[in-house]
C-alpha positions in Angstrom: 20.5 -5.9 38.4 20.0 -2.8 40.4 16.3 -2.1 41.0 14.5 1.1 41.7 11.5 1.3 44.0 9.5 3.3 41.5 7.2 1.6 38.9 3.7 1.1 37.6 1.9 -1.8 35.9 -1.6 -2.5 34.6 -3.1 -5.8 33.6 -6.5 -6.5 32.2 -8.4 -9.8 31.9 -11.8 -11.3 31.1 -13.5 -14.6 31.8 -17.0 -15.5 30.9 -19.2 -12.6 32.2 -16.5 -11.0 34.3 -13.9 -8.3 33.3 -11.2 -6.9 35.6 -8.2 -4.7 35.7 -5.2 -4.8 38.1 -3.2 -1.6 38.8 0.0 -1.9 40.8 2.0 1.1 41.8 5.3 1.3 43.6 7.2 4.2 45.2 10.1 4.4 47.6 9.8 3.5 51.3 12.1 2.6 54.2 10.7 -1.0 54.2 8.1 -3.0 52.4 4.7 -1.4 52.8 1.9 -3.3 51.0 -1.6 -1.8 50.5 -4.4 -3.4 48.7 -7.9 -2.4 47.5 -10.1 -5.2 46.3 -13.9 -5.6 46.1 -15.6 -7.2 49.0 -15.7 -11.0 49.0 -12.1 -11.4 47.8 -10.3 -12.0 51.1 -8.5 -15.1 49.9 -7.3 -13.3 46.7 -6.0 -10.4 48.9 -4.0 -12.8 51.0 -2.4 -14.4 47.9 -1.7 -11.0 46.5 0.2 -9.9 49.6 2.1 -13.1 49.7 3.2 -12.7 46.1 4.3 -9.1 46.6 6.3 -10.1 49.7 8.1 -12.9 47.8 9.1 -10.7 44.8 10.1 -7.4 46.5 12.2 -6.4 49.5 11.4 -2.7 49.7 8.9 -0.1 48.5 5.4 1.2 49.1 3.3 -1.0 46.8 -0.4 -0.4 46.1 -2.4 -3.1 44.4 -6.0 -2.5 43.3 -8.5 -4.7 41.5 -11.5 -3.3 39.6 -14.3 -5.7 38.7 -17.1 -5.5 36.2 -19.9 -8.1 35.9 -21.4 -8.3 32.4 -24.0 -10.9 33.0 -27.0 -8.6 32.9 -28.7 -10.9 35.3 -28.6 -8.5 38.3 -31.9 -7.3 39.7 -33.0 -4.6 42.1 -34.0 -5.4 45.6 -36.0 -3.1 47.9 -34.8 -2.8 51.5 -38.4 -2.8 52.9 -37.4 -2.5 56.5 -35.3 0.6 55.8 -38.1 2.1 53.6 -40.6 1.6 56.4 -38.4 3.4 58.8 -38.2 6.4 56.4 -42.0 6.4 56.0 -42.5 6.4 59.8 -40.0 9.3 60.2 -41.8 11.2 57.5 -45.2 10.8 59.1 -43.8 11.8 62.5 -42.6 15.0 60.9 -46.1 15.8 59.7 -46.1 14.4 56.2 -49.3 12.3 55.8 -48.5 11.4 52.2 -44.7 11.1 51.9 -43.3 11.0 48.4 -42.4 7.4 47.9 -40.5 8.2 44.7 -38.2 10.5 46.6 -37.6 7.9 49.2 -36.6 5.4 46.6 -33.8 7.8 45.8 -32.3 7.5 49.2 -29.1 5.4 49.2 -29.7 1.9 50.6 -33.5 1.8 49.9 -33.0 0.1 46.5 -29.9 -2.0 46.0 -28.7 -4.1 43.1 -28.9 -7.8 43.7 -26.3 -9.9 42.0 -27.4 -13.2 40.5 -26.1 -16.2 42.5 -22.9 -17.6 41.0 -21.9 -21.2 41.5 -18.7 -22.0 43.4 -16.9 -23.5 40.4 -17.4 -20.2 38.4 -16.1 -18.2 41.4 -13.1 -20.4 41.8 -12.2 -20.1 38.1 -12.4 -16.3 38.5 -10.2 -16.3 41.5 -7.6 -18.4 39.7 -7.7 -16.1 36.7 -7.4 -13.0 38.9 -4.2 -14.4 40.5 -2.7 -15.4 37.2 -3.4 -11.9 35.9 -1.9 -10.4 39.0 1.2 -12.5 38.6 1.7 -10.9 35.1 1.1 -7.5 36.6 3.9 -8.1 39.2 6.3 -9.2 36.5 5.5 -6.0 34.6 6.1 -4.0 37.7 9.4 -5.7 38.3 10.4 -4.9 34.7 9.5 -1.3 35.2 11.6 -1.1 38.5 14.6 -2.7 36.8 14.3 -0.3 33.9 14.4 2.6 36.3 17.2 0.9 38.2 19.4 0.9 35.0 19.0 4.6 34.8 19.7 5.0 38.5 22.8 2.9 38.3 24.3 5.3 35.7 23.7 8.3 38.0 25.0 6.5 41.1 28.2 5.5 39.3 28.7 9.1 38.1 28.4 10.4 41.6 30.9 7.9 43.0 33.3 8.8 40.2 32.9 12.5 41.1 33.7 11.7 44.8 36.8 9.8 43.8 38.1 12.7 41.8 37.5 15.1 44.7 39.2 12.7 47.2 42.3 12.5 44.9 42.3 16.3 44.7 42.1 16.5 48.5 45.0 14.0 48.9 47.1 16.1 46.5 46.3 19.3 48.3 47.0 17.7 51.7 50.4 16.5 50.6 51.3 19.9 49.2 50.0 21.6 52.4 52.0 19.2 54.6 55.3 20.1 52.9 54.5 23.8 53.1 53.3 23.6 56.7 56.4 21.7 57.8 58.8 24.4 56.5 56.7 27.2 57.9 56.4 25.6 61.3 60.2 25.0 61.5 60.8 28.7 61.0 58.2 29.6 63.6 59.6 27.1 66.2 63.1 28.4 65.7 62.0 31.9 66.2 60.0 31.0 69.3 62.9 29.1 70.9 65.2 32.1 70.4 62.7 34.5 71.8 61.8 32.7 75.1 63.0 30.0 77.4 59.7 29.5 79.1 58.6 26.5 77.1 60.8 23.4 77.1 61.7 21.7 73.9 60.0 18.5 75.1 56.7 20.3 75.8 56.9 22.1 72.5 57.5 18.8 70.7 54.4 17.4 72.3 52.2 20.3 71.3 53.6 20.2 67.7 52.8 16.5 67.5 49.3 17.1 68.7 48.8 20.0 66.2 50.1 17.8 63.4 47.5 15.0 64.3 44.7 17.6 64.4 45.6 18.9 60.9 46.3 15.5 59.3 43.5 14.5 56.9 45.3 11.5 55.3 43.4 9.1 57.6 40.0 10.5 56.5 41.2 10.3 52.9 42.1 6.6 53.3 38.7 5.8 54.7 37.0 7.7 51.9 38.9 5.6 49.4 37.8 2.4 51.2 34.2 3.6 51.2 34.4 4.4 47.5 35.7 0.9 46.8 32.9 -0.6 48.9 30.3 1.5 47.0 31.5 0.2 43.7 31.4 -3.3 45.0 27.8 -2.9 46.2 26.7 -1.4 42.8 28.2 -4.4 41.1 26.1 -6.8 43.2 22.9 -5.5 41.8 20.6 -6.9 44.5 18.6 -5.2 47.2 21.4 -2.9 48.4 19.5 0.2 49.2 19.8 0.0 53.0 23.6 -0.7 52.8 24.1 2.2 50.4 22.2 4.5 52.6 24.4 3.5 55.6 27.5 4.0 53.5 26.4 7.5 52.6 26.3 8.3 56.3 29.9 7.1 56.6 30.8 9.3 53.6 29.2 12.3 55.2 31.0 11.7 58.5 34.4 11.6 56.9 33.7 14.7 54.7 32.6 16.6 57.8 35.8 15.7 59.6 37.9 16.7 56.5 36.2 20.1 56.4 36.7 20.7 60.1 40.5 20.0 59.8 40.8 22.2 56.7 42.7 25.4 57.3 43.0 26.8 53.8 40.6 27.9 51.1 41.5 25.2 48.5 40.9 22.3 50.9 37.6 23.9 52.2 36.3 24.2 48.7 37.1 20.5 48.0 35.4 19.5 51.2 32.3 21.4 50.4 32.1 20.0 46.9 32.5 16.5 48.3 29.7 17.1 50.8 27.4 18.4 47.9 28.2 15.3 45.8 27.5 13.0 48.8 24.1 14.7 49.3 23.3 14.1 45.6 24.3 10.4 46.0 22.2 9.9 49.1 19.2 11.5 47.5 19.4 9.1 44.6 20.1 6.1 46.9 16.7 6.7 48.6 15.1 5.1 45.6 17.2 2.0 45.4 15.5 -1.2 46.6 
């Protein structure tokens, strides 16, 4: 299935005296950009988180954060005596013989909470529970991205169908223009040959052939048709096709620009401009495809 790069998931868990919450957010990106925010002391969990994200997703800017709460009630306060003494010395140097100790206790870093020592078995159980919970969060994120992908697929198919309709209209207009131009050119050439003998018939034929090539858009139309068929094939794959679709949009745009440059009538110019607008809409939506 086609996947979007946009999604969000939240997963909560609890084990013994520890409660936690994972939040995983994903937005579009040129590649896979992983950012994590975990409490200190969870380096091994962070490595496993990055590895799991890399295995599940190919593109997207993914942010994963873990919020922890210890409910043991066994934490205590610890006074940083060395820091407190430094503050007292500074206060005396500044002329305060009786510094307000209560005020100094309010300075950040003087009094710090001290967590109760936890045994390694309990910590390992928590780490395992964290990762199991994160795995569920990733599955939920993937489900969200696939849900957005289904909506995105409908819009992409609609844009491709619009392009196909415009290409058919351009082909019809080109064929009609070719017949009209041929008749008009024959009359102009006959008049030119009667009026002057300066230009030889061979040279005139060469110039006419060159002019016909410059105004012929059937080659661009054939390539646009091939690109449309390739776009439908890619949309049918439903894998990580974002980069290939983005490249295909560049090819669409190149052919549309050439078509507009060769256009010499109002009808064809309007078709070319409508085609470029539709390609821009397609490319904008493709930016969110994994």
